[in-house]
SEKOLKOL-923088 format. One record per atom (N, C-alpha, C, CB): x, y, z. Coordinates in steps of 0.2 Angstrom, whole numbers, plus 5000, padded with zeros to 4 digits. Glycine has a CB too. Layout:
BEGIN
XYZ/...
//
This chain:
BEGIN
496047094648/496247124641/495547114639/496747074636/495047184638/494347164636/494247204630/493847174642/494747244626/494747254621/495447254616/494447294622/495347284610/496047294606/496547334609/496047324601/496247404613/496747444615/497147404621/496447524617/496847354624/497247334630/497647314629/497047304634/497547274620/498547244617/498947274618/498747224611/499547284621/500147334624/500747304621/500147344632/500547264615/501147234613/501647274606/500847164610/501747324608/501847384603/502147434605/501347414602/502347484600/502747534603/502447584608/503047574598/501847584609/501447614614/501647574621/500647614613/501747524622/502247504628/502947514628/502147444628/503247514623/503947534624/504047584625/504347524620/503647654622/503847724626/503547714633/503647804622/502947694633/502847704642/503547674646/502047634644/503747614645/504247564648/504947624649/504347484643/505147674643/505547694641/505647764647/505347694634/505047804648/504847854652/504847824658/504347884651/504547774660/504447764666/505147734669/503947714668/505447704665/506147674668/506647724669/506547624665/506547784665/506747844671/506547854678/506547904668/506147834680/505847854688/506247804691/504847844691/506247744689/506847694694/507347714696/507247654692/507747734690/508447764691/508347844693/509047764684/507947884695/507847924698/507947944706/507447934696/508247994708/508248004715/507347974719/508448084715/507447984724/506847964728/506348044727/507047934737/506748084729/506548164728/506248184722/507248214729/506648164716/506348184710/505748144709/506948174704/505648084710/505148034710/504448064714/505347964712/504648104718/504048124725/503948194721/504248124735/504348224717/504148314715/503748294709/504848364712/504148234705/503448214699/502848204700/503548144695/502848174705/501948144707/501648194709/501848074712/501948214714/501648294716/501348334711/502148354718/501848344705/501648394700/501048364696/502248394695/501148284693/501048274688/499948244691/501748194684/500248244699/499348224700/499048324704/499148114711/499448334707/499048414708/499348454705/499148444714/499948494706/500148564704/500048564697/500948584705/499948544692/499948564686/499248594683/500148504681/498748544690/498148574689/498048634692/497648534691/498448654698/498648694702/498548764696/499348674706/499248744692/499648814688/499048824682/500748794682/498648764682/498148774677/497548844678/497748694676/497448814686/496948854688/497048924688/496748824695/497748924691/498149014691/498149044683/499249024694/498149004680/498249044671/497449054671/498548964662/496949024673/496349024669/496249104674/495648934672/496349094682/496249174685/496449234680/496749174691/497049214680/497349274675/497149294668/497849264675/496849224665/496649244660/495949294661/496549184656/495549264668/495049314668/495249384669/494749294673/495649404673/495949454676/495949494667/496649434680/496349474665/496449524661/496049534655/497049524659/495549484654/494949484649/494549534655/494549384648/494549534660/494049614660/494149684659/493849614665/494849674658/495049724655/495149754648/495549724658/494749704645/494749704636/494049744635/494649604633/494149774627/493749814625/493149774626/493849834620/493249704623/492649654622/492549594629/492949604614/492749654633/492649584641/492149574640/492649604651/491649574640/491149494642/491149454636/490249504645/491349454630/491349424626/492149374628/491349464620/492649384631/493049364633/492949344637/493449384633/492749364643/492549334650/492249264648/491949394655/491649284643/491349214641/491849164639/490849214635/492349194634/492949124632/493449084639/493749174625/493549144642/493849114648/493549064652/493949164653/492749074654/492249034656/492148964654/491849064654/492248974648/492048914643/492648854645/492048944634/493148884647/493748834647/493348784654/494648894650/493348794661/493148744665/492448704662/493048764672/492048734660/491448704658/491648654653/491048754657/492048664648/492248614643/492648554644/492648644639/493048584650/493348524654/492848474658/493948544659/492248504661/491848474666/491448414659/491348544672/491148464652/490948414646/491448354646/490848444638/492048374645/492348314641/492448254647/493248344636/492548264653/492448234660/491948174659/492248284665/491448224656/490848184657/490648134650/490148224659/490948154645/491148124640/491448064639/491548154637/492048064643/492448004646/491947954650/493148024650/491547964654/491347904657/491047844653/490847934661/490847864647/490547804644/491047774640/489847824640/491547814638/492147804634/492647764636/492347864633/492647774644/493247744648/492947674649/493547784656/492147664649/491747594652/491747554645/490847594655/491847594639/491747554633/492447524631/491347594627/492747554630/493447544632/493947484635/493547584636/493547514643/493947444647/494647444649/493947384643/494747494646/495547494647/495747474654/495847574646/496247404657/496547444664/497347464664/496447394672/497547484670/497947524670/498547484669/497847554675/499147504665/499747494663/499947444668/500047544662/500247464674/500347404679/500147354680/500347414683/499447334679/498947274681/499147224675/498147294680/499547244670/499747214663/500647194665/499547274655/500747234668/501347224667/501747244675/501647264659/501747204679/501847224686/502647254686/501647164690/503047254681/503647264682/503747354683/504047224675/503247374681/503147454682/503347484689/502247474681/503547534688/503747574695/503147634695/504647604695/502847614698/502247654701/502347694706/501847624703/502247774705/502347804710/501747844715/502847854707/501147824712/500547834715/500247774716/500147874713/500047744722/499447694724/498747714723/499447664731/498447654723/497547674724/497247674717/497347764728/497447654711/497347684706/497047604703/498147714703/497347564704/497147494701/496647464699/497147454703/495947494702/495147484699/495047524695/494547484704/495247594693/495147634689/495347624683/495247684691/495047654677/495047644670/495647704668/494147654665/496247664662/496747684659/496647744653/496947624656/495947734648/495947764644/495147784645/496147724638/495247874644/495847894643/496047944648/495847914638/496547964648/496947994654/496548054656/497648004654/496048054661/495848104665/496348184665/495748074673/496748164669/497248244670/497348244662/498248234677/497548214657/497848244651/497148284648/498248184644/496648254648/495848304647/495948354651/495148264649/495848354656/495948424659/496248474657/496148434665/496948454658/497548494655/497248534649/498148444652/497248494644/497248504636/496548544635/497248444633/496048544638/495448574640/495448644641/495348544646/495948654645/495948714648/496548724645/495848734657/496948724640/497448764636/497148774629/498048724635/496748734626/496348744621/495848784620/496148694619/495448804626/494948834628/495148894630/494548814633/495848914634/496348974636/496648994628/497048944642/496748964623/497148984618/496649014615/497348944613/496048994615/495349034610/495349104611/494549014613/495549114618/495449184621/496049224620/495249184629/496649194623/497449214623/497849194623/497749224627/498249204616/498549144613/499249134620/498749154604/499549204623/500049184629/500049124632/500149214633/499249144635/499049104642/498849034639/498349134647/498749024633/498548944629/499248934628/498048944621/499548964625/500448924624/500448904630/501148984622/500548944637/500748914642/500548844645/500748964646/499848844645/499448804648/499548744642/498648844651/499648744636/499948694631/500548654633/500248734626/500948704636/501548664640/501548624646/502148714642/501048664651/500748624656/500548574654/500348644660/499948554649/499548494648/500148444643/498748514643/500648464639/501248424638/501348384644/501748474638/501848434648/502048414655/501748354657/501848464659/500948364658/500548324662/500648254659/499748364661/500748254653/500448184649/501248154651/500148174638/501848194650/502548154652/502448114660/503348234653/502048174665/502048144673/501748084673/501748194678/501148084669/500748024670/500947964667/500048034667/501447964662/502047894660/502447884665/502547914653/502847924669/503347934671/503147904679/503548004670/502547934681/502147874685/502147814686/501647884685/501847794681/501647734679/500947714678/501747694683/500647764676/499847774676/499447764670/499847834678/499847794663/499547784660/499947784653/498947824661/499647744649/499947714644/500047794637/499547634641/500447804633/500647854630/499947864625/501347834627/499547804622/498847844619/498447854624/498347784613/498447844630/497947864635/498047934636/497947824642/498547954635/498748024636/498548074630/499448034637/498648034623/498548064617/497648064616/498948024612/497347994617/496548014617/496548064621/496147954619/496648084630/496348134633/496548184628/496548134640/497048204626/497248274621/496548274617/497948254614/496548204612/496048224607/495248234609/496048154601/494948204615/494548214615/494448284620/494248164616/494848304624/494648394627/494648424621/495248444633/495348424616/495048464608/494548474605/495248434603/494348394604/493548384599/493148424605/493048274598/493148414612/492448474613/492348514615/492148474615/493048564615/493248634616/492948664609/494148654618/493248644604/493248674598/492548664596/493948654594/492248594596/491548594591/491148604594/491248524588/491048614603/490548644606/490448734606/490648614613/491148744606/491148814607/490748874603/491848834606/490448864599/489948914595/489448894600/489748894586/489148844601/488648824605/488648864610/488548764606/489348854617/489148884622/489348964620/489548854629/489649004617/489949084616/489249084615/490649114609/488649064610/488249084610/487649084616/488149074606/488049054620/487449074629/487849094633/487048994633/488449104632/488949124638/489049204636/489749084639/489049214630/489149294628/488449344631/489149304619/487849334627/487449334631/487349354637/487349304631/487449314641/487349314649/488049334651/487149234652/488449354649/489149394650/488849464651/489849384643/488349484644/488449544644/487649554648/488549574637/487249504650/486849544655/487249554662/486149494656/487549504662/487749514670/488249584672/488249434674/488549604664/488949694665/488449734664/489749724660/487649724665/487349784667/487049774675/486849814661/487349734675/487149714685/487549744690/487149634687/487349724698/488049754702/488449714700/488049764710/488349644700/488849594698/489249614692/488549524698/489449654688/489749674684/490349704683/489549684683/490749694690/491449684691/491849624691/491549704697/491149554691/491449504688/491649494680/491149454689/491149544675/491449524668/491749594667/490749504662/491749654671/492249694667/492549744672/491949734661/493249764673/493449804674/493349864678/493649814670/492849894673/492649964673/491849974674/492950004665/491650004677/490750034678/490449994673/490450144676/489649964676/489249924673/489249984664/488449924678/489149924659/489049964654/489650004651/488449994655/490149994655/491050034650/491449964653/491650144655/491649914647/492049894647/492749914650/491949874642/492949954648/493650004651/493550034655/494150044648/492950054660/492950094664/492850174659/493650084670/492750164654/492650254654/493250274649/492850304663/493950234649/494550244646/494350274640/495050194644/494750334638/494750364632/495350364628/494650434633/495250334621/495850354617/495950404615/496050334611/496650424611/496650484608/496150534605/497050474605/496050564604/495350634600/494650624605/495050594588/494850584611/494250584615/493650544614/494050634615/493750504607/493150454607/493350394612/492950434600/492850384614/492750304620/492750254614/491850304626/492850194614/492750164610/491950134607/493050124612/491550134611/491050124608/490750174603/490550124612/490950244607/490850294599/491150304595/490650344600/491750264594/492050264588/491750194584/492850264589/491650154586/491250094584/490550114582/491250034589/490150164584/489650214582/489650234577/489550254586/490050264576/490250314569/490550254565/490950394570/490650224566/490850164559/490250134556/491250094562/489850124560/489150064558/488550114557/488950004565/488750174558/488050214558/487650214566/487550174552/488050204569/487350194579/487550104579/485950224578/487550074577/487550004577/488049974579/487549984572/488049894581/488749854584/489249864579/488649764584/489749864581/490349874577/490549784571/491049894583/490649764567/490349714564/491049664567/490349724555/491849684569/492149644570/492249644578/492749654566/491849674584/491949674589/492049614595/491649704590/491649564593/491549494594/491749434592/491049494594/492149454587/492649404583/493049394586/492949414576/493449414588/494249404587/494349394595/494649454583/494249324599/494549334606/495149324608/494349314609/495449284605/496149304606/496449344606/496449294604/497049364612/497449424612/498149404611/497349474618/
//
């Protein structure tokens, strides 16, 4: 018991025992399914959502900005995981089954690792929040998966509820606080890539044409319309609203 957070004589432990108790009474096949989903399946699903977000972002009028937002999702997760290294070392909270051997642990090999904060919860919520900034629909789906991830980690006997909430908070803070800095770097980078032979990574249309030159009614391309609005300069709202 190295820190105050290791004191689990509170509702934190009570909720864990309740959720993990369902694993004890569940059939073996359900335990196996939840274990796979909680360890690998949700992360695979979130990767698929990021891919879908990238494909949709390439077709938007502000494709370089939208793609930069999608790219921020995995980068934010990586930064949150780096931030968790010193946090986990300082808190030094053991896995719940170390102090409470009666828990039904569905996955082995975790005894020597830290419990606070939950890496899986951090990764899941980081993807969800970052995607929501770009695409509200995909972000909401990812948010649902992130909540399911937290439930699975408790069901598997691997984390306390506060481990999960700590992961959610860490991921949200990293995504939102560092997003302005990240976008200041990623947006110009994506604009630059869109003018090269690698443009298909950024936009579905030819280089320099975010939507492949598709024109709206009246024969005006988006860029021409923007130019008329501000006298040939950049439209003031073109890069401001990421979420679709």
